[in-house]
C-alpha positions in Angstrom: 26.7 -42.1 117.8 29.2 -44.4 119.5 30.3 -45.7 116.1 31.0 -42.2 114.7 32.9 -41.2 117.9 35.0 -44.3 117.7 35.8 -43.9 114.0 36.8 -40.2 114.5 39.0 -40.9 117.5 40.8 -44.0 116.2 41.4 -42.7 112.7 42.6 -39.4 114.1 44.9 -41.1 116.5 46.2 -43.5 113.7 46.8 -40.5 111.4 48.9 -38.7 114.1 51.0 -41.8 114.8 51.4 -42.5 111.0 52.5 -38.9 110.4 55.0 -39.1 113.2 56.5 -42.3 112.0 56.7 -41.1 108.4 59.6 -38.9 109.4 61.7 -42.1 109.8 63.4 -43.4 106.7 63.4 -46.9 108.0 61.1 -48.4 110.7 63.0 -50.3 113.4 61.8 -51.4 116.8 64.2 -48.9 118.5 63.2 -46.0 116.3 59.5 -46.7 116.6 59.8 -47.0 120.5 61.5 -43.6 120.6 58.8 -41.9 118.5 56.0 -43.6 120.5 57.5 -42.4 123.8 57.4 -38.9 122.6 53.8 -39.0 121.4 50.9 -38.2 123.8 48.2 -40.5 122.4 45.0 -41.6 124.0 45.2 -45.1 125.5 43.6 -47.9 123.6 43.3 -51.6 124.4 46.2 -52.5 122.0 48.4 -50.7 119.5 50.6 -52.3 116.9 53.1 -50.9 114.4 54.5 -53.1 111.5 57.1 -52.5 108.9 56.3 -52.8 105.1 56.5 -56.6 105.3 53.9 -56.8 108.1 56.4 -57.7 110.8 55.4 -56.3 114.2 57.8 -53.6 115.5 55.8 -52.2 118.4 53.2 -53.7 120.7 51.6 -52.1 123.7 50.6 -55.5 125.2 53.5 -56.2 127.5 52.1 -59.5 128.8 51.8 -61.2 125.4 54.0 -59.1 123.1 53.9 -59.9 119.4 57.1 -58.0 118.5 59.0 -59.9 115.9 56.1 -61.8 114.6 54.1 -61.0 111.5 50.7 -59.4 112.0 48.5 -61.5 109.8 45.5 -59.2 110.1 43.0 -58.1 107.4 43.4 -54.4 108.5 47.2 -54.6 108.4 47.1 -56.1 104.9 44.7 -53.3 103.7 46.9 -50.6 105.2 50.1 -52.0 103.6 48.2 -51.9 100.3 47.6 -48.2 100.9 44.0 -48.3 102.2 43.0 -47.1 105.6 40.4 -49.3 107.3 38.0 -49.0 110.2 35.5 -51.4 111.7 33.4 -51.2 114.8 30.8 -53.6 116.1 28.8 -54.2 119.3 29.1 -57.6 120.8 25.9 -58.6 122.6 27.6 -61.7 124.1 30.5 -59.6 125.5 28.6 -56.5 126.2 31.3 -54.3 124.6 32.2 -52.3 121.5 35.1 -53.8 119.5 36.8 -51.3 117.2 39.7 -51.7 114.8 41.6 -49.1 112.8 44.5 -49.6 110.4 46.4 -46.7 108.8 49.3 -46.9 106.3 52.7 -45.2 107.1 53.9 -43.3 104.0 57.4 -41.9 103.8 58.7 -40.4 100.6 55.8 -41.7 98.7 56.4 -45.2 99.7 54.5 -47.3 102.2 56.9 -48.2 104.9 54.6 -49.7 107.5 51.2 -49.7 109.1 49.6 -48.6 112.4 47.0 -50.9 113.8 44.7 -49.8 116.8 42.4 -52.2 118.7 39.9 -50.9 121.2 37.7 -53.1 123.5 35.3 -50.6 125.2 33.1 -52.2 128.0 32.0 -48.8 129.4 30.1 -47.8 126.3 28.9 -51.4 126.0 27.5 -51.3 129.5 25.6 -48.1 128.6 24.1 -49.7 125.5 23.3 -52.9 127.4 21.6 -50.8 130.1 19.6 -48.9 127.4 18.7 -52.2 125.8 17.5 -53.7 129.1 15.5 -50.5 129.9 13.9 -50.6 126.5 13.2 -54.2 126.9 11.6 -53.7 130.3 9.7 -50.7 129.1 8.5 -52.6 126.1 7.4 -55.5 128.3 5.7 -53.1 130.7 3.9 -51.2 128.0 3.0 -54.4 126.2 1.6 -55.8 129.4 -0.3 -52.6 130.1 -1.6 -52.6 126.5 -2.7 -56.2 126.9 -4.6 -55.3 130.1 -6.2 -52.3 128.4 -7.2 -54.5 125.4 -8.7 -57.1 127.7 -10.6 -54.5 129.7 -11.9 -52.7 126.6 -12.7 -56.0 124.9 -14.6 -57.2 128.0 -16.5 -53.9 128.2 -17.4 -53.8 124.5 -18.3 -57.5 124.5 -20.5 -57.0 127.6 -22.3 -54.0 126.0 -22.7 -55.9 122.7 -24.1 -58.9 124.7 -26.6 -56.6 126.4 -27.6 -55.2 123.1 -28.0 -58.7 121.7 -30.0 -59.8 124.8 -32.2 -56.7 124.4 -32.9 -57.6 120.8 -34.0 -61.1 121.9 -36.3 -59.6 124.5 -37.9 -57.2 121.9 -38.1 -60.1 119.4 -40.1 -61.9 122.1 -42.7 -59.1 122.1 -41.6 -57.0 125.0 -41.4 -53.6 123.2 -41.2 -51.7 126.5 -37.6 -52.9 127.1 -34.9 -50.3 127.0 -31.1 -50.3 127.1 -29.2 -48.0 129.6 -27.1 -45.6 127.5 -23.5 -45.3 128.7 -20.9 -42.9 127.2 -20.9 -41.2 123.9 -19.3 -43.7 121.6 -20.8 -45.6 118.6 -22.3 -48.3 120.8 -24.1 -45.6 122.8 -25.5 -44.1 119.6 -26.6 -47.6 118.6 -28.3 -48.1 122.0 -30.1 -44.8 121.6 -31.3 -45.7 118.1 -32.4 -49.1 119.5 -34.4 -47.4 122.3 -36.0 -45.0 119.7 -36.8 -48.0 117.5 -38.4 -50.0 120.4 -40.3 -46.9 121.4 -41.8 -46.7 117.9 -42.5 -50.4 117.9 -44.2 -50.0 121.3 -46.3 -47.1 120.0 -47.2 -49.0 116.8 -48.1 -52.1 118.8 -50.3 -50.1 121.1 -52.0 -48.5 118.1 -52.5 -51.9 116.5 -54.0 -53.4 119.6 -56.3 -50.4 120.1 -57.2 -50.4 116.4 -58.1 -54.1 116.5 -60.1 -53.6 119.7 -62.0 -50.6 118.4 -62.5 -52.2 115.0 -63.8 -55.4 116.6 -66.1 -53.3 118.8 -67.4 -51.3 115.8 -68.0 -54.4 113.7 -69.6 -56.3 116.6 -72.4 -53.7 117.1 -74.0 -53.9 113.6 -73.4 -57.7 113.6 -75.1 -58.1 116.9 -78.1 -56.0 115.7 -78.3 -58.1 112.5 -78.2 -61.3 114.6 -80.8 -60.1 117.0 -83.2 -59.0 114.2 -82.7 -62.2 112.2 -83.3 -64.3 115.4 -86.5 -62.4 116.1 -87.8 -63.1 112.6 -86.8 -66.8 112.6 -88.1 -67.5 116.1 -91.5 -65.7 115.6 -94.2 -67.9 114.1 -96.9 -65.2 113.9 -95.0 -62.0 113.0 -97.0 -59.8 110.7 -95.7 -58.6 107.4 -95.3 -55.0 108.4 -93.1 -55.9 111.4 -91.1 -58.3 109.3 -90.6 -55.7 106.7 -89.5 -53.2 109.4 -87.0 -55.7 110.7 -85.7 -56.4 107.2 -85.2 -52.7 106.6 -83.3 -52.5 110.0 -81.1 -55.4 108.9 -80.4 -53.7 105.6 -79.5 -50.5 107.4 -77.1 -52.3 109.8 -75.6 -54.1 106.8 -75.0 -50.8 105.0 -73.4 -49.5 108.2 -71.2 -52.6 108.4 -70.2 -52.1 104.7 -69.3 -48.4 105.4 -67.1 -49.3 108.3 -65.4 -52.0 106.3 -64.7 -49.7 103.4 -63.3 -47.0 105.7 -61.1 -49.6 107.3 -59.8 -50.7 103.9 -59.2 -47.0 103.0 -57.2 -46.4 106.2 -55.2 -49.6 105.6 -54.2 -48.4 102.1 -53.3 -45.0 103.4 -51.1 -46.6 106.1 -49.3 -48.7 103.5 -48.9 -45.8 101.1 -50.8 -47.6 98.4 -53.8 -45.6 97.3 -53.6 -46.6 93.6 -54.0 -42.9 92.7 -51.5 -40.6 91.0 -51.0 -37.1 92.2 -51.7 -34.5 89.5 -52.7 -30.9 89.2 -56.3 -30.5 90.5 -58.5 -27.5 90.7 -59.9 -27.6 94.3 -62.8 -25.4 93.3 -64.2 -27.9 90.8 -63.9 -30.7 93.3 -65.6 -28.7 96.0 -68.5 -27.7 93.7 -69.0 -31.4 92.7 -68.9 -32.6 96.3 -71.3 -30.0 97.7 -73.7 -30.8 94.9 -73.8 -34.4 96.2 -74.3 -33.2 99.8 -77.1 -30.8 99.0 -79.9 -33.4 99.6 -78.5 -34.4 103.0 -78.2 -30.7 104.0 -81.8 -30.1 103.0 -83.0 -33.2 105.0 -81.1 -31.9 108.1 -82.4 -28.4 107.6 -78.8 -27.1 107.3 -77.8 -24.3 104.9 -74.7 -24.8 102.7 -72.7 -21.5 102.1 -69.8 -21.5 99.6 -67.0 -18.9 99.2 -64.9 -20.5 96.5 -62.0 -18.5 95.1 -60.1 -19.0 91.8 -56.5 -20.2 91.3 -56.4 -22.9 93.9 -54.6 -25.6 91.8 -52.7 -28.2 93.9 -50.7 -31.3 93.2 -52.9 -34.1 94.7 -55.2 -37.0 94.0 -58.7 -35.8 92.9 -60.3 -38.7 94.7 -58.5 -37.9 97.9 -59.5 -34.2 97.7 -63.1 -35.3 97.2 -63.0 -37.6 100.2 -61.4 -34.8 102.4 -64.1 -32.2 101.4 -66.9 -34.7 101.5 -66.1 -36.0 105.1 -65.5 -32.5 106.5 -68.7 -31.1 105.0 -70.8 -34.2 105.9 -69.7 -34.0 109.5 -70.6 -30.3 109.6 -74.1 -31.2 108.3 -74.6 -34.3 110.6 -73.5 -32.7 113.8 -75.2 -29.4 113.3 -78.4 -27.9 114.7 -81.7 -27.5 112.8 -81.5 -24.2 111.0 -77.7 -24.1 111.2 -75.2 -23.6 108.4 -72.0 -25.0 107.0 -69.7 -22.5 105.3 -67.0 -23.9 102.9 -64.5 -21.3 101.8 -61.5 -21.7 99.5 -58.8 -19.2 98.7 -55.1 -18.8 97.8 -53.1 -17.5 100.8 -49.4 -16.9 99.8 -48.1 -20.1 98.3 -50.9 -22.2 99.9 -54.4 -23.2 99.0 -56.5 -22.8 102.2 -59.8 -24.7 102.5 -62.0 -24.1 105.6 -65.2 -25.8 106.7 -67.0 -23.9 109.4 -70.2 -25.1 111.0 -72.6 -23.8 113.6 -73.0 -27.2 115.3 -72.4 -28.6 118.7 -68.7 -27.8 118.7 -65.7 -29.8 120.0 -64.5 -29.3 123.6 -60.9 -28.1 124.0 -59.8 -31.4 125.6 -61.0 -33.4 122.7 -59.6 -31.4 119.8 -56.2 -33.0 119.8 -57.8 -36.5 119.6 -60.4 -35.9 116.9 -58.1 -37.3 114.2 -57.6 -40.6 116.1 -59.3 -43.6 114.7 -62.6 -44.5 116.3 -62.5 -41.4 118.5 -65.9 -39.8 119.1 -66.6 -36.6 121.0 -70.3 -37.5 121.6 -70.4 -41.2 121.4 -74.2 -41.5 121.7 -74.9 -38.9 119.0 -72.2 -40.3 116.7 -73.7 -43.8 116.8 -77.2 -42.3 116.3 -76.0 -40.4 113.2 -74.3 -43.5 111.8 -70.7 -42.3 112.5 -67.9 -44.8 112.9 -65.2 -42.5 114.2 -63.1 -43.1 111.1 -64.0 -40.2 108.9 -61.6 -37.6 110.4 -58.9 -40.2 110.6 -59.2 -40.8 106.8 -59.2 -37.1 106.2 -56.1 -36.6 108.2 -54.2 -39.4 106.6 -55.3 -38.3 103.1 -54.2 -34.7 103.8 -50.7 -35.9 105.0 -50.4 -38.3 102.0 -50.9 -35.4 99.6 -48.4 -33.1 101.3 -50.9 -30.9 103.2 -51.6 -30.1 106.8 -54.9 -29.9 108.8 -56.0 -28.4 112.1 -59.2 -27.7 114.0 -60.3 -24.7 116.0 -63.5 -23.4 117.6 -65.7 -21.1 115.6 -66.5 -17.7 116.9 -69.9 -17.9 118.6 -70.6 -21.6 118.3 -69.4 -24.5 116.2 -66.1 -25.8 114.7 -63.7 -24.8 112.0 -61.6 -27.3 110.1 -58.7 -25.9 108.0 -56.7 -27.7 105.3 -53.7 -26.2 103.5 -52.0 -27.6 100.4 -49.0 -26.1 98.5 -50.1 -24.3 95.4 -49.0 -26.0 92.1 -46.7 -24.0 89.9 -46.7 -25.0 86.3 -43.1 -25.5 85.2 -41.8 -23.8 82.1 -42.2 -26.0 79.0 -44.7 -28.4 80.7 -47.8 -29.2 78.7 
């Protein structure tokens, strides 16, 4: 802005002087003085007028006048060649704007001299210097403030990252109950929340693992203790009769069978947990599986004096593993028979309800108290522990049923039966044959 102002002012002033001097046929010191006295021009630091040879005819500097000498200046030389020239520069060392303007004096089509203006402006220079100092101070201030903010933010972020790293070390050491205080709503806060969720899941998993190991050890220890006791009785008795020994041997075989059943169920649960069942899901007619399963359970129902009632509808084809469906129906029906009353019944119904295949197993047995219903699918959980052990139950059957239902995309729930007993319900999405499928 200062450059443009200086250029406009000096070139305008040079043009006015040049035009006034152009009226003179010959430039002489006297004639130039007369013209300059009549002109009302803005004051500049120094003003020179030369003839066509470059000799100075007029100089506003009274202390060191150059009149009579030749103006060996680049601007004067350009003006005498017919070219106007202007330069302006800011001197940081001097703190001033230095401007120079040279204009040719043309009379009758001939160049008869040149007007040279020199301006040394410290006022504008002081303004620029002040702006420069202010900008420098502001830059330093903002730079310092930015540095402080960066240090504070870095310290805060570093501290939070260190807390997260320390928390990871704590959890790695086995303390899954450790949590990180969540501060703010930034990415680190989200990461801390995810860390807390993950440690919560690890804590739950670890608790389940410990309980599972404890329960499994307890369940396996019972038949092993019985086998050990019976075998010790045989080996330590010198006069045991054959009938008693045979009875003990049968008891040992029974406990070994129980031990084998528990081991097989534990292996089944382990495979379900790992998602490795070795079975492919395929379209299966649940009615055919139910009929085959109930045929196998008929002798047990007859022994327990329990009536099996079936209400099996058509069109209940689901995408599942046939072995898993067999295990689901077998365990639910077997429980209904084992925990029933003499003369009771187990009703197994199957029907299509909307886009679901609904299987229900209702018994007239001892029922499940309301406070126990939400836990019946937990591993090793028994409603009546004494009766469960007497019937050979391990507390794993319903857990296997639940995991097998979930693994095949179904859902299961339990409710009391009207009157007396329990109703287990299982629902699977119906399979729809895709067009073009064989």
